[in-house]
C-alpha positions, 0 to 999 in steps of 0.5 A: 566351571566343571560340572558332574553328573550322572548317567544313569540307566533303565531309561522307559524306552530301553530294551535293556533288562536282555542284556545278559553276561558275556565274560571271558576268562584268558581267551587264548591269544592268536597270533601276533606276529609273521615270521616274513614280517622283517622285524616283527615283535609278536606282539601278544594278542588277546581276544576280549568278550565281543561287544554286548548288542544295542538294547534301546528299541528305538526304531522299527527297521532294526529287530533290536530284542529279537532272537536273531539281534546281533551288535554289529559293530560300532565306527567311532564309538566312545572308547576309552579305560579309566581303573579295570573298566573299558567304556565303550558308547555312542557309535555309529552304524548301518544296522538295517536288514537288507541294506547297507551304506551304498543301499539307501537305507531308510534310517541312513547311518544310526547314531546310538547312545547305548554304552557299556562297560567291560569289568576286568577281574583278574584275568576275567573279562564281563559285560556288566548287565546294565542299561547304560545310555549318554545323553546323546547319540554320538560317535567319531568324537578323540576320545583319551584314557586318562587317571580320571576317566575317558575324556571326549573331545567334540563329536557329530551325532544327535541330541537326546538319542539316537536317530539315522542320518537320512531322516536327520541332520547330524550335528557336530559337537564342541562337548568336552567330558570327563566319561568315567564309571562308578561301580557303587552307584552302578553308572556312568558320572560325566564331568564336562570341561570347557568345550571346544573353539569350536564343533568338530569330529574324526578329531586326532587326541594325543596327551604329552603329560597332562595336556591333551592335544587335539588336531583336526582339519586345520585346527590344533587345540591344547587343553591342560587338564591340571588346568581345566577352568583355564580353556583351551588353547589355540596353537600353531598347526603343522607345516602340512595340508589339512587333514581330517581323520589323522591319527594321533599319538605321544612317545612322552613328550611330544605330539605326533600327526601322523597321515589323514585326507583332506578334500580339496575345493574340486571336490578331490580327495588328498590322501596324506602320507606324511608325519609332523612331530610337535614339541609343547617345550618350545611350541615347534613343528618337525617333519618325521619320514614319510610313511610308506602309505596312508594310515588314515582311520587307522589306531596309533600309540607310542611310547618312549622309543617310537610310535605303532600305528595299526590299520589305516585305509592304505588303498587310494586307488579303491578310494578314489574310485568309490568318491568318483562314483558317488560323487557321480550318482552310481550307486550302484557301482559304489554297492559292488565296489564295497561288497567287494573291498577286501578290507584295510591294512593289516600291516602294523608299522613302527616308526622309530624315533632314532633312526627316523624311519617306518618299517613293517612288524606285526599284522592283524589276527584277522580283519583289521579294524579302523574308526576307533580309538585307540585305548591304553589300558595299563600300558596295552593297547586296546582295540574296540569295535570299529570299521573293517570294510566300507559301513562293514562294522564288527564287535570284536576286541583286541588286547595287544599286549606292549 
């Protein structure tokens, strides 16, 4: 059976009162297309207010509350839209001053449980001044925006609140729940759903009808939100190899699984450029045309004509170098490669269902953002925060009109 819990703000340890109100009225849209890109759609990119700074002052190594403290951005946040509210919560980053992912931070990767709500009113957007939190620090969950709330599937982090991976063991979660903002109570409401068959993070999820599908590793699961108490079904997997940080999207009739990566038994990595389509009607998978490059950790959204994929990390040579020197313990080399990382794919790829072809149709108007959920908000796409280089996040939020 499902249960509901109100996640009320105002815990004694939170430095929540200083959040402030950030608003924006129809920010000037950044250029969305590029005349040099064949078939460019000139999508309307609109920058929404940046994500507010984390407010929970839980570790002396992080300058939360200092005058210079700013949001450094979050990878893998819980993100989704419901009604007139965009929810961005949890996530992970490296917030210690003077330290980066490759330079032995005291806390390591930090997982947060702060939650933020962006309210839309007409053409204006404002972050609500409410010290909201999740019960656990969670990142890298698969998230879907549904009429009943933001569906959160799995993830990893720490029970009970924020912590760092250098001083505690990160736990993978099998939790599944719907998350909504209640304007009257000024609180987040969580509705627990049946847990996954196994804990997982970095899953790729999409909705087909009332059913949520999630793929990760060698697993493929489905939950019908019209009958959630029936639990998760384990389905046949795609004909390609196992993968994580893949991209998923739905065209309304089928589930599409795209790209991803996989660590092989010898420790080497395989970066996928293949893609597959699952038809719930007959339970069969079919292979799509290969992508021109890997788009692991990218953002995907579909419609009845095809799938659009934003960003992703496609530089196989650079990825292999980072993994090679990480395994060898060459921290200085890894730090150099990351410091001089040029960023992820800026091209936007479009898959045409009729022609079975991929083509570049647009470009990011700024540094491209990966490891963040695709948020569908009234038919548009929202890309909230995420990662712009290894270990480097951004507080930037884009709305892409479709």
